[in-house]
C-alpha positions, -999 to 999 in steps of 0.1 A, spaced: 0 0 0 14 34 -10 2 68 2 15 103 -6 13 136 13 30 169 2 52 190 23 81 215 17 118 220 22 132 255 27 158 272 5 161 307 18 127 323 15 117 299 -13 102 265 -8 108 232 -26 79 208 -28 86 175 -11 66 143 -18 63 121 14 57 86 2 48 58 27 47 21 16 36 -9 36 50 -42 24 55 -77 38 89 -86 52 110 -77 83 91 -54 107 109 -21 105 103 16 101 128 32 77 130 69 65 151 75 34 157 105 12 186 123 30 169 130 63 188 148 91 188 137 127 155 155 135 138 139 105 152 104 113 138 107 149 103 114 134 95 76 134 96 76 172 74 106 176 50 92 150 50 58 168 43 75 201 15 98 187 -3 69 171 0 49 204 -16 78 223 -45 76 199 -49 39 205 -35 29 171 -6 5 165 17 4 135 10 -27 114 35 -55 116 49 -48 82 79 -32 66 72 6 66 93 26 42 91 64 42 106 81 11 112 118 10 114 127 -27 134 142 -44 160 120 -26 189 143 -34 177 172 -13 187 173 23 156 172 46 160 192 78 137 201 107 109 186 127 80 198 104 82 164 86 65 147 116 29 156 105 32 146 68 49 113 77 21 105 102 -7 115 78 8 95 49 12 65 73 -24 68 84 -35 70 47 -14 38 39 -32 21 68 -66 32 53 -74 53 83 -74 85 62 -86 90 26 -57 93 2 -75 115 -23 -84 141 3 -49 143 16 -34 148 -18 -51 183 -19 -30 195 11 5 204 21 13 195 57 38 208 82 40 202 120 59 187 148 42 159 168 43 153 205 42 118 220 6 126 231 -5 135 195 -4 173 201 9 195 173 37 220 182 44 251 162 72 250 136 91 276 116 85 286 80 46 283 79 41 316 60 64 307 30 51 272 31 15 285 28 25 307 -1 41 277 -18 9 257 -12 -12 285 -26 9 286 -57 2 248 -63 -35 254 -56 -34 232 -26 -45 237 10 -24 237 41 -25 215 73 -5 230 101 -5 234 139 -31 256 155 -5 281 168 6 287 132 -28 292 117 -28 330 121 2 335 99 -8 308 73 -41 326 63 -21 357 52 -8 337 22 -41 343 3 -78 344 6 -84 313 -15 -61 291 6 -78 264 27 -60 262 61 -66 234 86 -49 246 118 -53 217 141 -44 214 178 -38 176 176 -35 147 152 -68 133 165 -86 165 154 -73 160 118 -85 124 117 -119 135 130 -121 163 105 -115 140 75 -139 114 89 -166 141 92 -168 139 130 -154 174 136 -149 206 118 -117 225 122 -126 262 121 -107 286 98 -81 305 118 -82 343 121 -55 365 105 -35 382 132 -11 411 130 10 428 156 -1 463 167 22 492 155 16 514 185 46 524 206 59 492 222 81 511 247 80 543 268 112 555 251 109 591 238 132 617 223 121 640 251 143 619 275 174 631 257 187 665 268 211 683 245 225 666 215 205 687 191 229 680 162 227 642 168 189 644 170 188 663 137 210 637 121 189 609 134 157 625 120 174 630 86 186 593 86 151 581 95 134 603 68 156 590 40 165 555 52 202 565 54 229 547 73 242 566 103 274 564 124 275 582 158 309 588 174 313 600 209 326 593 244 308 569 268 276 581 282 269 607 256 236 592 245 245 572 214 226 541 224 197 562 237 193 579 204 194 546 185 169 529 208 143 556 200 145 552 163 119 525 159 91 547 172 101 574 146 98 551 116 65 546 98 48 512 100 56 486 74 36 487 42 15 455 35 40 441 10 69 450 33 52 433 63 48 401 42 85 401 32 97 407 68 73 382 83 85 355 59 120 359 71 109 359 108 87 329 101 117 310 88 136 319 120 106 309 141 102 344 156 66 352 148 49 354 182 15 337 182 15 336 144 11 373 142 25 392 112 48 421 119 37 456 117 65 475 134 98 478 116 123 453 131 151 466 153 180 442 158 209 450 181 233 421 182 261 420 207 296 428 194 306 392 201 282 380 173 299 357 148 298 361 111 271 334 106 250 350 133 252 384 116 250 375 79 233 341 82 245 305 78 251 276 101 241 240 96 207 249 81 218 283 65 193 302 87 188 340 83 212 362 102 206 395 121 210 416 89 181 396 73 160 397 104 164 435 102 150 436 66 131 468 60 141 479 95 171 489 116 203 470 123 220 487 153 257 478 159 269 493 192 306 494 199 313 490 162 351 485 164 347 457 189 331 434 163 354 410 146 371 424 115 358 397 92 323 401 105 323 438 98 337 433 63 310 408 55 285 437 58 298 454 28 281 434 1 246 432 18 246 469 25 253 476 -12 229 451 -28 202 446 -1 208 408 -2 226 384 20 240 355 -1 251 324 19 272 300 -1 282 267 15 291 233 2 255 220 7 237 253 7 234 284 -16 206 306 -4 198 342 -6 179 362 21 167 398 17 187 424 37 175 459 29 184 475 62 192 508 77 225 505 95 229 526 127 263 523 143 278 538 174 314 538 186 338 556 210 366 577 193 392 555 210 394 526 235 392 547 266 366 569 249 379 603 260 401 613 231 389 649 230 394 655 268 430 659 278 422 653 314 405 620 309 422 605 278 449 578 282 487 585 278 488 567 244 465 593 227 463 599 197 480 567 186 454 546 205 427 563 185 443 555 152 447 518 162 411 517 175 395 534 145 416 514 120 395 483 129 368 498 105 379 497 69 376 526 46 352 508 22 328 501 51 331 536 65 323 549 30 290 530 29 277 550 58 258 581 46 259 602 77 286 606 103 279 627 134 298 635 165 280 630 198 299 651 224 297 645 261 267 659 279 275 686 304 258 690 338 243 723 324 225 703 297 212 678 322 197 706 343 176 719 313 139 712 311 128 684 288 126 693 251 93 704 238 93 681 208 86 644 215 89 614 193 54 617 180 61 652 165 93 641 149 76 609 136 50 631 118 77 650 99 94 618 90 62 603 77 56 634 56 90 631 40 85 593 34 52 601 17 69 624 -7 94 597 -16 67 571 -20 49 593 -44 80 600 -64 93 565 -67 59 551 -74 58 572 -106 93 560 -116 85 523 -118 79 516 -155 99 485 -165 85 462 -138 118 463 -118 116 467 -80 113 504 -73 133 521 -45 113 530 -14 136 557 1 162 581 -11 189 559 3 180 533 -23 180 556 -54 208 550 -78 221 555 -113 201 576 -138 172 579 -113 195 595 -87 208 620 -113 173 629 -123 159 635 -88 190 649 -71 206 674 -94 214 705 -73 211 740 -85 241 760 -98 253 772 -64 248 738 -49 267 721 -77 296 744 -73 298 738 -36 296 700 -42 324 701 -68 346 721 -45 340 699 -15 344 667 -34 379 678 -45 390 691 -11 374 662 9 386 636 -16 352 621 -19 349 587 -36 322 581 -62 302 563 -36 306 592 -11 296 617 -38 264 599 -45 256 595 -9 259 632 -3 233 637 -31 210 612 -15 211 629 18 207 663 2 176 650 -16 162 639 18 169 673 33 151 690 4 121 666 9 120 676 46 119 712 36 92 706 10 115 717 -18 113 702 -53 149 712 -61 182 708 -42 197 741 -30 231 750 -17 219 748 19 209 712 14 243 703 -1 261 721 27 242 702 54 247 669 36 284 676 34 285 683 71 276 647 78 307 634 59 338 633 81 370 646 64 392 625 88 384 597 111 406 610 138 391 645 139 
């Protein structure tokens, strides 16, 4: 007796259809799983055996062979438990084969027959919808599965027994409700908490308005981390298509809480001890890294020079292309990584380079050694560089600022709306359009960011004196375009070029 149930294997954010075939034949009583299963898949036979025993069912005294086709694809994860159990029940004539052939199944089985949540339900549901099939998944994952499409039939079951009763007509599994996380402020952090640092606040607002990368340099306790932690509440919520892209990555990582799609832009702040696979992605199963988990959001790297040199250099390609490509001997996957990089660092190891009374005796050589941990190419990929000086007691005694995060967020949303309208009109060839000024490039950048005569003259003079690279030159234009949008100006004036140039450091040691 042969029975089939469909499931999927994950390759980045894409899915590969897997045919789970179960055959019962006479011979030595054994339960074999073939088709390049990993350890978790090989252990499925014990979980399936235990779940069936909990339901009062016993495996037949026959040779049971489970084939996961195609056989040359490595099968990883515990989500194969449910399709193996369903195909086994179909081979035992407990479940109808024809009905099961209309579904793709994913889920981890407990020894009591309960279904536990698994990662990757959202991309699996989209893959099932593309094949015009339904989806059987654990109840906890039903909320994210229904976002794959209105016509998708989703059976989100709490137990294996409920699935059996559903197909036998003894029970109806209700359709799960689509759930989404609220965007409202998740914390009490507000820009009003930061006294002084008006220049840094302005740079943070400009970076948020145009999606620009930002580097803050200052002594310990000057407020760099405080500024970065308040950025999520300044950014607009994710657009529907952005929310789906971000949620797919988080679904693969198993980070969607309660099956709710994300609405807030992600904010990831890995520790400086993070390894290269943790930051870019990789590992045994080529999982998404921090830069992909921050897709369409913020990647905050505090104490930037303390990261390993190879780890920092690995950021160069994803920051430029918006993709994290993981190439291994048995994996070659691509994850989206369109992020806004916010970095913070001290000017030197002791952090008090500009204060003769507090700096160490090795200054300024210690600063050169410390700052040399960041390569010039990586430094050049950061649009805005701003000094965050130490806060004086006089600043701390001032009353709270009048502008809070809500006021600044409205200005940022207005600037983002201008960009959305502009780039929505520029999409003509079907290619993926930019969403912010930081993503504009090539002929499009020349069209939208050409300064007036006075601004062009200033830019040419500054580019020569500051020895700007071609990348640095274009990043100045992008920031200037954002400044013009914030002022409600159609053109780029000299004042916008001047402020954009002020965010480019001439020397790293100054």
